[in-house]
N, C-alpha and C positions, 0 to 999 in steps of 0.2 A: 484582603488584608491591606492596611495602609503601610507603605514602606517606611522604614525607620529613617529619620533625618540624619544622614551620615555626616553632615557638616558639624554636628555637635550642638548642644543646647545653646540657646541664645537668650538674652534678656528680653522680657516682654516689651512691646512697643505699641505704637498707635494702632496696630492691626489686631490687638487683643479685644475680644468681644466685651461689651459692657457687662459689668457684674462679675467678670472673671478676675481672680487675684493674679497679680503679677508673680512671675516665677522668681523667687529669691535666688541669689547666686549659689550654685553647687559646683561640683567638680566640672571643670571645662567651660563654665559659663563665661569665663573671661575671654573665650575665643570669639564670642559674638561681636560684631561691629556695633557701633553706637546707634543711637536713634536717628531717624529721619524726621522730616517735617511734613509728611504727606497728610492731607486732610482725610479723616476717616468718617465713615457713615455707619452708625449703629443700626442694626435691624432690631426693631422693638417688638412689634406684634402684640402689645398688651393694650388692654382697654378696660377702664373701670366701669363703664356703663354699657349701654347697648352697643352691639356691633352690627355692621352692615355687610351682607354677602350678596353680591349681585343686586337684585331689586328688592331684597328682603331685609327688613329691620328685625334683629334678633335680640331678645332679652333672655340672657342665660339664667336659668333657675336650677339650682343644685338639688332642690327638694322635689318639685312637682313636674319637672321637665320644662324645657325652654318654650317660649312663645314667639310666634312669628307674625309680623304684619307686613303688608306690601307698601313699599314707598310710593308716595304721591309723585306725580310727574314733576321733574325738576328738583326733587329733594335728594337725589343721589349725591354722595360726597364728591367734591371736586378736588382731587389730589393735585398738589403743586409739584411740578418737575424740579428736581435739583439741578443746579448748574453743572456740577461735576461730581463724580463718585470716586471714592478711593477706599475700598474695603479690602485690605491686604492681609496676607498671612504673616506670621511672626518672622522676624528678621533672622537670617542665617548666612553662613559662609557659602561661597560658590561651591557647587558639587565638584568633586575631583574627577577628572577624566571624561568630562561631558561636553567639551568644546564643540566637537562635531555634531553631537546630538542636539545641542542648543542651537547651532547654526541651522540645522535642518528644521527644527521647530520654529525658529524665527522666520524662515522663508515661508513655511506653510501658513503661519499666522498673518504675514504680510499679504499673502494671496487671498486672504479673507476667510479662511477656515471653512467649516469646522475642522478641528484637529483632535486626534485621539492618540494618547500615549498608552501603550499596553505592554504587558510583560509579566513575568513571574513575580510572586511575592518576594519582597526584600531586594529587588533589583535596583531600586532607587527612583521609581516613578514620582513619588510624592516630593522628594527632594528637588528633582529637576523642575517639576511643575511649580513649586513654590518659588524657586529661583527665577523662573521665567515670568511669573506674575509680578515680581519686583523689578525685573531688569528690562524686559522687552517693552517697546513703545506701545502704549495702549491705544485703543480707539479714542476718538475726540472727546467722548463723554466720560471716560474714565475706565476703571478696572474693578472687578469684583472677584473675590476668591471665596468659594463655598466648599464645604465638606458634605458629600452626599451619602456618607456611610449610614446605612439602614434608614434612609429617608426616601420619601416619595417625590416624583417629579413635580407634582402639583404644589407641594410644600416648598420646594426649591424655587418654583416660579413665584410664589408669594414673597420669598426672600428677595428675589430680584426686584420685584415691584416696590417693596418697602425700602430697598436701598436706593432706588432711582427716583422715588417720589416722597414728598413730605406728606405723610398720611398716618392716621391712627384709627384702628378699629374698622378697616374697610378691606374686604376681599372682593375685587371685581370678578364678574363672570368671565369665563374663558374668552368669549368674543370681545368683551370690553377690555380685558387684560391685553389681548393682542393689539387692540386699537391704541391703548395707552403706551404700549412698549414699541409700537411702530415708530421708527425714526430715532429711537434711543440707541446710539452707537457706542456700546461698551464692550470691553473684552471680558468675558466671563470664564474664569478658571474653575473647574469643578473636579475635586479630588474624590477618589473612591466612587466614581460614577459607574458602578457595575450594573448598568441597566441593560435591558433588552434593546434591540434596535427600535422597537416601537416606543419604549419609555424614553430613550434618548431623543427621538423625534418629538415626543410630547414636550419635553423640556425646551428644546430649541425652538419649537413653534411658538412658545410663549413670548419670545423676544425675537421677532423676525429679523431685525437689523443688527443684532449683537453678533460678535465673533466668539464662538465657543471653543475652549481648549479643555479637553476632559482627559482624565487618567483612570484606568481600570485594569483588571486582571486579564480580561479577554477582549478580543476585537469585536466590537458591535457596531461600529460606524460603517454603514454601507452606503454605496452610491457616492454622492458628492462629499468632498472633504479628503483629508489625508490621515491615514492611520500609520503611526510610527511605532514599530516594535523596539522596545528598549531591552538591551542585553546587558550583561555584566561589564564592569570597567576593565581596562587593560592592566597589564602587569605593573607598569611604572606607577600609575595612579593608585593601584592596590597597595603597593609598598609605601607610597606616601600616606595613604589612609592609615595603615598600620602604625607608621611612625608618629603620625599626629595623635592617634589614640593612646599610644604608649608614652608619648611625651619625650621621646628620644629617637635618634636615628636607628634604623634597622641595620644590624651588622652586615658586613659584606661576606662573612665566612659562612659558617654552618647556619647561623640565624637567617642570613639572606637566602640561603638555599631552602630552608624550611618555609620562609615567607613566600617564596615563589611556588613551592608545592601547595601551600594553602590557597594561593590565588587560583591555581589550576583546579584543585579539588572543589573549591567553592564556586567554580564557573564565574569568578569575578563578582559575585553578589555582595554588595557592600555590607548588608546586615550580618552575614556570616563572618566576614572579616572583622567587623566591629566586635562581635561576640568573642572571636578568638583573641583579640587584643584585650578585651575586658577580663577574660579568664586569666590572662598573663598578669594583668595588674593586680589581681586578687591574691597572687602568690606573695609570700613574705618578701619584704624589701630586699632587692638585689638578687633574688633567687628565681625570679620569674623567667620562664622560657616559653616561647610560642608553642601551642599545642601541635602535636603531630598531625599531618593531613588525615590520617586514619580516624582522628578524633572529631573531625568536622561534624559527623552525624550525631555525636554525643555532646555537643557544646551546651545544649539546653540543660540536660540533667546535671552536667558538671557545674554549670553556673548556679542552678537552683540549690545544689548541695553546698555551696559556699555562702549562702545567704544567712544572715542572723535572723532571729525570731521576729524582730520588728519589721524589716522589709518583707519577710515572708508573709506576715499577717496582712500587710497592705496589698501584696500581690495576690493573696488568696481572695481578698475582697474584690479586686479588679477582675480576676478570672471567674469568680462567681457571677459577676455581672456580664460575662461573656464579652461582646464587642461594644458595650455601652461606654460612653464617656462619663466621667465623674469629676466634678470640680474639687478643688483642694479642701473646701469647707466640709463637704460630705466625707471625703477620705479621712480627714482629721477626726471628725465626730465618730465615724464608724471603725476606723482602723486604730485609733488611739495612739498615733505616732506623735512624737514631741515636736518635730520640725518637718511637717508633712511635705512641704514643697521641695525642700532639699532632699528628702528621702526619695520622693518620686523622681527627682532629677537624677539620682543615682541609678534608679531602675531604668530610666531612659538611657543613661550612659552605658548600661550593661546590655542594652538591646532587648530588655524584657518588657518594657512599657513604652508608650509613645505619647508625646505631648500633642494635643490637638487644640483647635481653636476654642474648645469648650472645657478643657481640663486634661485628664489623663485616661488612657485605657490600656489594657493589656495587649501586647502584640499577639496576633491571631494564633500563631503556632505555640505560644506559651500556655494558652488555655488548656488544651488536652495534655500537655506535658506536666503541668502542675496538678491537674486532676488525677493523673496516673500516680503521681507521687503522694498526693494528699487528696483522696477522693471526697472527703467531707466538705461540702460547701459552707459558706458563711451562713449563719442562722437566718432563715427566712423570716422568722418572727421579729428578730431585731431589725431587719431591713424594712419590713412592712411598718413597724411602729415608727421607725425613724422617718421614713418618707411621708407617711400619712400625717405625722405631727408637723413636719416641715411644710407640707402643702397647705395645711390649715392656718399657718401663721399669716397675719395680715400683711406683713412685709414681703411675703413671697409673691412675685408677679407671675402673670400667665406666661410671659416670655421665659422666665427661669424654669417653670414647670415643663414647658415645651422643650427646652434645651436638655432636660433629663428624661424625656419621654421614653427613650429606648431603655434606660435603666429601670423605669417604672414597669415597662412591658416585660422585661426579664424577671423582675420580682414577682409580678402577677403570675407568670408562667411557672415559676418555682413554687409558689404557694399552691397552685392547682395541682402541680405534679406531686407535691408532698401530701396531698389529701386535705389541704386547708383552703377550700374554695372561698370561705368567708373572708380570709385575708386578701385574696385576690379581689373580691368584691369591694373591700374597704379601699384598696389602692386605686382601683379604676373609678370608683364612685368619687373619691377625693380629687382625682386628676381630671376627670371629664369636663367639669365646667371651665377649668383653666385652659385646657386644650382647645375647647370651643372658642373661648375668648382670644386665644392666640391666632385663630384663623388658619391653623395648620390642619386642614380637614383630613389629610392622609393619615397622619399618626393618630388623630382623634378616632378615626374609624378602626384602626388597629386595636386601640385600647378597648373600645366598645365591643369589638369582636371577642376579646378575652373576657370582658366583664359579664356578658349575657350568659354564656354557658356556665361560668362560675356561680352566678346567682341562681341558676336552675339547680345546680348540684347542691348548693347551700340551702335550698328551699326558701330563698329570700324573695318573696313575691313582689315586694315593693321595689327591690332593685331590678327585678325582671321588667316591671312596668317602666321604670325610669330608663333603663338601657334600651328597651324597645322604642320608647318615645324619642330618645335622643338619636337613635339610628334613623328614625323617620325624619326628624328635623335635618339631620346631616344629608340624607338622601335628597330632600327637597332643595337644600342649599347648593348641592353639587349637580343639580339638574336631573337626578334620577326620580322623576316625579311619579312614575307608575309604582316604583318600589316604595316611595314615600306614602302613597295611598294605602298600600298594604300595611305598612308598619304603623302608621298613625291610626288607622282603623282599629288595629289590634291593641294599640296602646290605650285608646279610649275605653275599650272593653275592660282591659286590665285595671285601669284607674277606677272605673265605676265599681268593679267587683271589690276593690279595696275601700270604697266609699270616699275616694279622693276626688271631690268635685272640681277642685282647682286644676288638677292634672288632666282630668277628662275634658274640661273646657279648653285647656291649652292644646291638647291633641286635636280636638274638633275644630278649634280656630285655625290651626295650621292646615287641617285637612281641606279647607275651602280653596287652597291654592294648588291642589292636585288636579289632573285632567278629569273632565266630566265623564270620560269613557272608562276611567279606572274604578269609580265607585258612584253609586247612585245616591239619592238624597237620604236613604235610610242607612247608608254605610255598608251596603252589600257589595262585595267585590265583584266586578264584572270580568269575565274571562275574555281572552283575546278573540274567541270565536263567537262571542255574544251570549254565552251561557252565564249563569250566576252561581257563585259559590257563597252560600250563606255563612261567611266566616264567623260572624258573631254580630248580634245587634248592637249598634252604637247608641241606641236610644235608652231612655231611662228604664225600659222594661228589662234590661239585662240583669238578671238576678240569679238565684240559686239554680234555676233550671238551665241557664246558659252555660255552655262549655267554658272551661277555664283555660285560656291559651297558656297561662304561666305554668301549668302542670304538664303540658304535652309538647313543649318545645324539645326537640332533640338537640342536645348541646352540640352535636356534630353538624348541625345545620350551618354553622358558621365556619367559613374557611375551608370547606371541603375541597374546593378546587385550589390547589396551591399554585400561585404564580410568583415568579421571581420579581423583585422590585423593578418597576418600570413597565410591566406587561399590562396592556390595556385591553379591554373588551368593549363590545358595542354597548353604549349606555342605554339602549332600548331594552324592551322586555326580553329579547332573546339572549341578552348577556347573562341572564340569571338562570341558567339551565340546571343549576345544582338542585333545584326543587324536584326535578324528575327522579333524582336518586333517593329521595326520602319521602315516599308516598304515604308514610304513616305519621307525619308530623304536620304542624299547622303551617299557615302561610308564611310564617317567619323563617321557614327553610330557605326562602329566597333572600334573607337578610345579608347574604354575602354580596349583595349588589354593590357594596362599596368597593369591591375589588375592581370594578370598572374604573374607579378613580385612584384607589390607593395601591392596587396591584402588588400585594405583598405575599410572602410566605410567612405564616405564623410560626416564628422560630422558637422551638423549644431550646432552652439554654443548654441542655445537655443532649447532644444530637441523637444519641442512641436510646433515649428514654421516651420516645413518642408514645409507644404503646403502654409502657409501664406507667408513664406519667398520667395518662388519662385513666388508666385502670385504678391507679392509686387515688386520684381525685374522685373518681366515681364511687370508690369504696365508702367514702365518708358520707355520701348522701344517697346511696343507692336505694336504701329501704324507703326513705322519705319520698324520693323522686318516683320510685315505682308505685307506691301507694297513691300518690297524688295523680300520677298519670292514669291509673286504673279508674280513679274517680271521675275522670273526664268523660268516660263512657263512649258508647258507639256513636253518638251524635257528633262528637268532636272528631272521631276517626273519619266519619264521612266528609266533614269539611276539610280534613287534612288531605284525604285522597284527592278531593276536588282541586286543592291547591297544587298537589303534585302534577295533576293533569294540566293545570294552568301553566306550569313552568315549561311544558313542551308544546302546548296547544293541541295535544292529541285528542282531547275529549272535552265535552262540556261538563259543567258542574253537576248537572243532573245525573249523567251516566256515572261520573266518578263517585258521587255520593251513594248511588245505588250499589255500586260494586263494593263499597266499604261498609255496607250495612251491618255486617257481622264482625267488623274489625275491632270492636271495643276491647276484646281481650288482648289484642296485640299491643295495646298501650301500657300494659302492666309492667313491662321491663323498665330498667333504669335508662335515663337519657344519656347514653354513652357519648363521650366526646369523640369527634373524628377529625379535628383540625390536624392537618398534615404537619409533621415536623420538618424543620429546615434541613 
């Protein structure tokens, strides 16, 4: 959870990301100080034409799958280093009661870092981190502030690169990125950096000479560096916070005693104190009294019960989107509020929403509280229609789509959970080209992982081919070339079965850049032990007698191994051991290869709905998927089993195929999803 900014809302300034609306004045906004004059650097990440990833030139094709060519020697882009960087968080007042913590943080930063702030939700980590980013002396090349909520280390590394270099449409390879960032001495503040130690190391390795200051719920900084635990504020600053939020001094009599008891009961957590003051403000003028300490645990239900229909509707929208950011334009279009920014400012003042660099999102503990009060989520059909239409507009940039990628991910999950996989396919199909152009390959992989099983459940063979193709392209661009060989071989078969020569040629063209040991000239997958699995012929002869990979994918093949954000695995073939768990599906069971780079947990928007969600989604397409899988026959089952053996290196393709000779009947069931819920 991101800690609520207890300093009160502030006017937007030069730290506001490009394309985000300024926050218009609401209650308390007059408390923010004036603008500064720091130079700001916008992270763009958009490209209208081809993009370059490592040594590959990529032309994004939303219909037939992207094409890849190898750059000639000396043709790689030459990004220009910026003189100085200043990408700052929005301006705010100094946090109360944090002088000692700020001094400890300043000392650790001067020592060269890395530094980690960690502590319970609502304790004030984000507030202190933002204040430090604006007040502490940065490294010689400047300062960056990034929000890592539901983002991957590799995408944040691209953010850093684009902030430090004048570039457009270029994502350097990992070694090239380290080379370019070596010598760049910036201070990088990263909020919501809830990564594993490996993920944190991956992020910091991308900029070897930067000083990192990160904030998260749990301690994950091991070895070098300083980990600072943040606890609640003291009694005196707690009373000052209550007085500031109430707009009047806290009385010295009974009210002062109640305020002291509130501080003790809340353990000095600023978010709870802020909500207590907010509840008092909502009482009729002149009659408000601070809640009793026994009511601290009931502050959320009490606050929600005082909201009018309009703010409740907006909050319902935000909680439906779980932990996703949403900018004011989308909130206004979907929530129907008259003055959306002011209304969202009120929700922030009440401690129910938080303002981020990209818009607004619900505070984490508000999500289950509102769902318990109002379990009906916002209409998934309305959300899908809105976002699909917005993505299709010519004025919508790839950077804007990437900024809302988490919202799109949640919407796709909701659609699949509600038994509407075709809606999930529509969202992912619309967003995929833009995410590829944004060069944020982590979130692109997460969306593709949602799209493929949804396409299988919907019986959309063209979408299955497209998502398989793009997963292959993504694997190639992120250095997972063995996996790219598997996926691109399969994509070529799928395109040919659909009669799409353009798509088949694009897959075959990209296939030439995979290792020679992964596939032979006929497109036959080579096993690690030298055996061959006749996955499917990639030549023109693939016809009705060839097995149809689109009908035999198990939707659960994607994301079966749940990793928290930031967990990495070996990018080699051993990283994709999920294939061994699904010996009755095709080679695409290893398509979770992208977890080696994106390392995410596929988060169901309603945590308790993982099983029901997949069952509900499968219900819509079970009959079609089951019949299609049955038509694949025993031949495909043999290839599938061979692939399962390939994932573990336990047996050659010949033995695996023989063992599966009678397995055709096992393909008749529906391809149940098995992506783990968060």
